[in-house]
Structure formats: C-alpha cells, structure tokens
C-alpha angles and dihedrals in degrees: 000000000000121000117217105157130048127190106210129203138148151123124307098028092196093054120021099027095042096047092045088053095051096041115123091241091057094061093083093061136067102238129198119190114217099217096190090053094056130075143181141190091278137015091240094055090046092051093048091049092050090049090053093046091051089064091063105028145011113284118191 
C-alpha cells in the first residue's frame, strides 16, 4: 500500500512539527497539519508557527 498523504501533528509546533514538515523526506508527500492537534509552550508561539506553516502546506 502506497502512502501519498500524511496528516501531521505533535508537540512544539515551532520545532518538531515545522522541521518534520520541511524535512527533505517529507517533500514526496502531500502533508496536512492538524492545527488543533498541535501545541507549543504558549498560544502565541503556536499561532505564529501555524501561520508560517500555512504558507507552505494546508493547515486545518
């Protein structure tokens, strides 16, 4: 079974989620970030990270 689409979530939106999204290996997949399933040390940092991610992928 081939995988073409990944729904991504995790802790530390500005670090782990962002760097997983921009990793070279991720480029072969369509990735959607599940914003409500991610978190960070503060709501502001989380919001800024999601805003940045929305420029390069779908964030829901």
